[in-house]
N, C-alpha and C positions, 0 to 999 in steps of 0.2 A: 899732261899724261905722256909718258916715255913709251908707250906701247901703241901699236897700230890697231889693236883690237878695240871694236866698239863695245864699251862696258855699259852702255846705257840700256841695259836689258829690260828694265821695267820703267824707269823715268824718262825714256826717250818719248813716250806718249805725251809728256808734259812739255818737253823741249822743241818738238817739232810741229809744224803746221799752224795755219792761221787760226784754226779753231781751238788752238791751245793758248792763245794770247791771254785770256783771262787768268789761266793757271800761272803763266809766266808773270803777269802783273802783280799777283799776289805774292809770288816768291821774291819779286824784286823788293816788295814792301819789307821783307824780313832780312834783306841784305844780299841777295843774289845779284850777280851782273852777267853780262854776256858770256864771259868765260865759264861761269858756273853752269850754264845750261849745256856745256859740252862735257861735263864731268858726271861721274855716278853720284846719285844721291845716297848719302850714308846717314841712316837714322842712329841716334845715340839715345838708347832707352835708359833713363836715370830713375832710380828708385829713391832720390833724395827726399829726406823728410826730416823734421826736427822732433818726431814723436819717438824716435829710438836712437840711442848711441850707435846702433848698428849702421845706420844710414845717414847720420848728421853731417858727414864729410863728403858725401858722394856727389854733391854739386861740383866740387872742385875736381874730382876724378872725371866727370862728365865733361868739364871744360877741357881737361887734358886730352881726353879721347877725341874730342872734336878737333883740337889743334893738330893732333897726330893724323887724322883723317885728311884735313885740309892740306897739310904739309906733303902728303903723299898722293895728291891728285884727286881727292874726293871733294864733294860739296856736302858738308855735313850739317845736320840740324839736330838739336837736342829736344826730346820730349820727356814727359814725366809720367810715371804711373804711381799707384798707391803703394804703401807698406803698412803693416801693423807691427807693434812690439809684442812678440810672444811673452817676453818677460813681464811687461806691464799689464797684459791681458790675463795673465795666469791667475787662477784661483778664483775666479768670478765669471759672471755672464759674458764678459769681453772674449774669453776664450772661444766661445762658439764661433766667432768670426775669423779665427785664425786660419784653419785649413781652407775655408771658402775664399780667403784672400789670394791663395795660390791660384785659383780659377780666374778671379778677377784681374790679377796682374797678367797672367798668361793671355787672357781675352783682350785686355786693353792694348798690350804690345802688338798682338796680331791684328787688331783693329786699325790702330794708327799706322803701322808699317804697311798694311794692305791698302788702306785708303790714300796714303800719301805716295805709294808705289816706290818705296825705298829699294835700292838696288842692293844694299848691304846693311848690316846692323852690328853695332856694339851694344851689348846689354850689360849694365853694371847693378850688381845686387849686394845686399848685406844681410838682413835678418833671414830667419829660417826659410820662409816661404819664397823669397826672392830668387834663389838659384834655381829651384825645380821650375818655378813659374817662367823664368827667362828661357830656360832650355826647352820647356814645353812649347813656348811660342816659336822659338827657333826651329824646333822639329816640325811644327805645323807649316810654317812659312817656307822653309827650306831655301832661303836666300843666304848668300854667304855672311857668316857671322862669327863674332868671338864674344865668348863670355868673360866678363872680369868680376872677380870676387873683391868686394870693397875691403876685405881684410879683417884679421882678428884683433880684438881688443887687447891691451896690454894687461897683465894681471894686477889686481889691487894688492896693496901691502898693508899688513897690520901686525905690529909686534914682531917685525922681522920675517914674517911668512907670507906667501902668497895666498890671496883669496879671491872669490869671484862670485858672480851672481848666485850660484848654487849655494855658497856659504851663507848668503842672506836668507834664502829659502829654508835652509836647515836650521838657522838661527831661530826662526819662528817656533819650530818644535821644541828647541832647546829653551826658549823663553817661557813657552807655555808650561814646560816641565820643571820650571824653577831653577834651571841649570845656569842661566846667565842673567845679569842684572839690566835695567833699563838702559843704563850708560853703555854697557858692553854691547847691547843690541844696536844702539845707535852708532857706535863706532863701526860696527860691521856694515851697517847700511851706507854709512858715508865713505867707506874705503873700497867697497866691493867693485865699483865701475868707475875707473879713473878718467875715461875719455872715449873718443870714437873707436868703433869697431864691433864686430860681433862677439857674442859670449866665447871665452877663451878656451874652454876645454874641447875635448872631442864630442861636442854636442851637435845639434842638427846643422847649424850653418857651417861649421868646419867640416862636418861629415860630408855634406852635399857639395862643398867647394872642392874638397879633395876628390870626390866622385867626378866632378866635372873636368877636373885637370886630368884624371886617370883616363876619362873618355876621350880625351883629346880636344875638348871644346875651349880650353883656356890656355893661355901662353904658360910655358913651364915656370913653376914657382908661384903661380897666382894664388893657390890655395893656402900657402902657409906665410906669405909676405904680410907683415902687420899693417894695419890701417894706417898708422901714423908714420910709416917708413917712406922716405922719398922715393924709394924703388916702386912703390905702389902708383904713384902719379905717373912715373916713367913707364911703367907697364900698360897704364891706360893709353899713353900717347902711341906706344907701339902697337896696341890693339887697334887703334884707329887706322894706323897705316896698313896693318896686316889685313884688315877687311878688304882694302883696295887690292892688295896682292892676291887674295883669294878669288876676287872677281877675275883678275888677269888670268888666273890659273884654272878658272872654272871648277873651283872646289866648294862643294855645297855641304850643309850640315849632314845631310843623310849619307853623304860619302864617309863621313867621319863617324856618325852615330850608328854604328853597325852592331850586330849581336855580339861580335867579339869585343867591341868597345865597351858595351855594357858589362860584359864578363870582367873585363879590366877594372871597371869602376867597382863592381861587387867585391873583386878580390882586394882592392886597397881598402875598402870599407871594413871588410873582415879583419885585415892585418892591423888596422888602426883601432879596432874595437869601436866603430862608430855607433851612430844612433839608430834605433829601431825605425824611425821615420824614413830611413833610407829605402826601406821596402815600399812604402807608399809612394815616395817620389820617383824612384828609379822606374817603378811600374808605370807611373803616369807619364814620365818622359818617353819611355819606350812606346807606349801607346801613341803619343803625339808623333813620334818619329816612324811609325809603322813597323817596329820591331817587336816580334814575339817573345815576351819576357814573362816568366811566371815565377811563383813561390819556390817551385821545384828547382829553378836555376840557382836561386840563392842557396838552397841546401846542398846542391851538387857542388858548388864552389866552396862553400864553408868547409865541407869534408877534407879538402886538400890544401886550405890555406891557414896557416898558423896565426894566432893572436900575438902580436909582437910589441905592440905600443903601451907603454906605462903612462897613460894619459887620463886626465879626469873625464868622467865622474868617478870611475872605479880606481883610477890610478892617481899618481902624484903630480904629473906635469900638465902644462897648457901648450897651445899651438905655437906661442912665441918661443918656447923652449925648444920645440922641434925645429922651428925655422932656424935657430942658431947652431944647430948641429947638422944642417943639411937639407931639412925641410922634407915635403912630400917628394920632390924629385929624388933625394937621397933614398928614401924608402922604397920607391918604385925601381930605382936602379938596383937595389938588393933583391926585390921580387923578380925582376927580369932576369937576373943572373942565375936565379934558381929555376927558371922555366915557368914561373907562375903567371906571367903576363904574356899577351899577345903583342910581341914587339913590332909586328908588320902592320898594325893599325895606323891609318892616316890621322893627322893631327891638324889643328889650325895653323901651325907653322908652315905647313906644306910639306913637312918631312913626316917620316914614321915616328912612333913612340920610341923605338930603339935608337933612331938617330938623335932625337932630342935628348935622350938619356946618356948617350954617349958623350955628350958635351957637359952633363952635370956632374959635379964633384960627388964622391961617395960620402956616406955619413962619416962624421968624425969618429975616430978610434976612442977618444976619451969621453964617451958618453954612455949613460945607462937608461936612456929613454926608450930606445928601439932595442929589443933583445935580439940576439943572434938566432938564426933559424934552428940551430941544433939545441937551443935552450929557450923555447918560446914561453910566454905566460900560459898559453893553452896550445895544445898540438892542432886544434881546429878553431875555426872562426867562432866568435862568441855569440852571434845573432842566430838563434835557433828557431826553426819552423816547427810547430807543434800541431798535431792533429789528434783527433779522437772524438768520443761522443759529445764532448762540449764545444768542439770547433772543427766540424767536418770539412770546412772550407779552408782552415789553417788559422793559426795564431802565431804571434812572435814573441820570443823571449830574448833578453840580453843577459847572458851568463858570465860576463867579464866580472872578475873579482869575487866570483861566488864559490865557496868551498862546498855548499850543500848543493847537489845536483838533482835531488828528488825532494819533493814536498808533498806531504798528505796531512789534510786537516779538516776540520769542520768549516763549512761555508757561513760567512756572515754577509748577508746580501742586502745591498742598498740600491735603489733605483735612481740615486743621484750623487754626484760628487759632494754636494753640500751636506747631505745626510751622513755620508761616510766620514767627511771631515769632522763634523760634530761628534760622532761616535769616538773618534781617535782622540780628540781634545777631552772628552769625558772618561778617557781610559776604558772604554768598552771593548777595544780590540786587544786581545792578549797574544802572547807567544803561541805559536801553533795554528793560529787562525788563517783561513784563506779569505781575505777581504775581497768581496765581489762588488764591482760597481758597474751597472748595466743601464741600458737605454741611453747610452752615450756614444753610440756609433755615428757613422756618417749621416744617417737618416734620423736616428733616435735622439742625438744630442740637442739639435742637429749640428754638424760641424766637427764631430769626433774630438771633444776637447782633450788636451793634455792633462796629465795627473801629477805634474811636478810638485804642486803644493801638497798633495796627499803623500807621495813618496817622501818628500823632505820632512814632513811631519813624522812619519814613521821612523825615519833615520834619526831625527832630532830627539825622539823619545827613546832611542836605544833599542828599537825593534828591527833595525836593518838586518835582513836575512832570516829574522825570526817570524816574520809575518809574510805571507805571500799575498800578492795583489793580483787580481785578474780583472780585465775589463774589455769591453767592446770599443772602448775609447782608445786613446793612445797616450804615450809617454813623452815627455820632454827628452831631448838628448841628455839632459842633465840628471834624469832619474837614474837611480841605481838601486840594487836590492833584488829580491826575488819577485820579479814583476813580468806579467804576461799581458800583452795588449793585442789589438786588432783582432779579436775574437770574432770569427766569421762562420756562418751568417750572425749578424748583430741581433740583439733582442727585439728590436723595432720591427723586424720582418719575421719574428717567430723563431729565431735561431735557438739552439738548446740552452744557451745561457739564460734565456728568458723563463726556462722551466725550473731553474734551481731554486731551492728553499733552504732557509736557515737550518744548519745542522747536517745538511747533506755532506758526505765525505768526498772531497775532491783531491785528485792526485795529479800533480804536475811533475813529469819526469823528463828531464832534458837528454838523458841518455837513450831512452827508448823513443823519445820525442813524442810522448803521449800526454794528452790532457783530457781527463775523464771525471765523471761523477758516478758514485756507486748507487744506482738505482736499478730496479728490475724493469724488464721491458714493459710489463703490465703497468707499473707505476708511471713510467715515462709516457705511455700511450694515454693513460688517464689525464696527466697533466697537460699533454698536448691538445687533447679534447676540451679542456677546461680553459685553456689560454685564450684570452680576447685581445686582439691587436689594439693597442691604444692609439688615439688620434695623434698626428704630428703635432709637435708643441708649438709650431708657428703656422700662420695661415696667410701671411702676406709679406712682401718685402724680399730682401736678398736671401735670407735664410729659408724662407718658404720655397723659393725657386730652387735653391741648393738641395733642400731635402727631398724634392720631387724628382730631381734629375740625377742625383749622385749614385754612383755604383758602389759595390762592396769594397771594404778595404783590401780584400784579397785581390781586387782588380785595380788597386791604386787610388780608389775614391775619386775617379774622374767624373766629369759631368757630360762628356760626349760619347759615351759608350752606348750606342743605340743598336738595338736588334730589330731587323726588319724581316717580314716574311717574304718568300720568293714571289716576285711580280709586284712588290710594293714600289710605286714610282719614286718614292723617297729613298730607296735602298742605297743608292750611290750619289745622293745629293747632299748629305749631311744634314738634312732637314727631318726632324721627327714629326711623326703624324699624331703624337700624343699630345 
């Protein structure tokens, strides 16, 4: 160490005292020597796994982060946590485990870092739930930390054009509709995902990576650097060293993850046309960091931020294309110049956001991916909060690429994704219908499954924009069309979506931001009286625990949102009496 500061804030309990000899003996077994006991212990949380291309390369990135921490005076140790592949779990019962995996990842990082008394942390994620989970753990622990995004996948190529995982999902609908042959279907499957990295469009993984960078929790450029780029390994090495620097400067995550930092994250998500999952994840991260964030904050910011990025799923380009013309730093530089970002926010570099962006090159002039502010794709952000008698606590819609801003039609109601899928394949869903899929919320799913397979089938059958889809579940970042998710309260707890019947006229209006069904108060009251809450779908295991603990989607679907009465001894202990 080159500083006189004692950086052993937490791990000194291991390194000092005769009663710590057993701890030291065990650390010697994993490679520590006398010198290491005088250094800060840095945890490297790796989400490496072979179950998904998003994370298959992260073992090498974790090794680079470890080396960077060691070369800069830290004593680093790598540990692993889980990941699931959202793309592989899509369209069947595996999707029930996707959102709960966010809690498991966050909990496991918190548990290991807390038990081992790490002084600092580098967390490296890839697939959709990794980024929010890592940031949730970082917000809870509040030890000096840097988040590294594993990077975006390169686009696949077929017949001279780019394709990606959403191309494969939409091909299912095309195949069932007789538009493509068996051989063409196989060609798309074999070409869509060429190697390591998270799904390439402005889907959930890239959305949340961009949000993390805008929040100041990643090094500049982290969110748009491709997984296979040598710059990604270099970033990991720099992140390892930067955690030691944050310790030296006594900069903690909650110094960075402020309300203004979350506003910056929302601003970038709106400008890029990101995933609706950003609502769930940013609300959950804010809860973990002790920041008061609500759906109203998203709507307030949406109204002043234009949609600029022509990115998939509703646009043409992927994250690697954006990286080549200046990346997310270039976009933020543009937004800062227009006064749309808080430049005074602290970041993990130890500098402010404005200081970081002063060093970033601007977007290239010869590009058509990011529109100028005076000619945006939409004058306001495309992620809209809706409320009304169907969603008194809120719902979210993604209106990027949509010409139709208002949809009215008869409801066709299904109590499961499987039943809705079967109806689509049988051509029972027609233009003008409002397809409703309920009992798929955080508790009712349980796990709030994504509906990418359903939306892809609708698009593949040529009904994109001609059929509205409403659910108390959620959507993949790859979903597009007239879709509304996160309807709250959910059906499982008696939300109004549980009262809908086939043929009810539903109106979804993104301009007035209303979502409603046309029934009299007397009829609605009669339906409320007749409704009987169904039992939870699971009674044991991880999903049962999740269903009993999880909060509403409007609160981020977190599992540690406990409410206590005055005088309850568990009020400030983090322990529930339930």
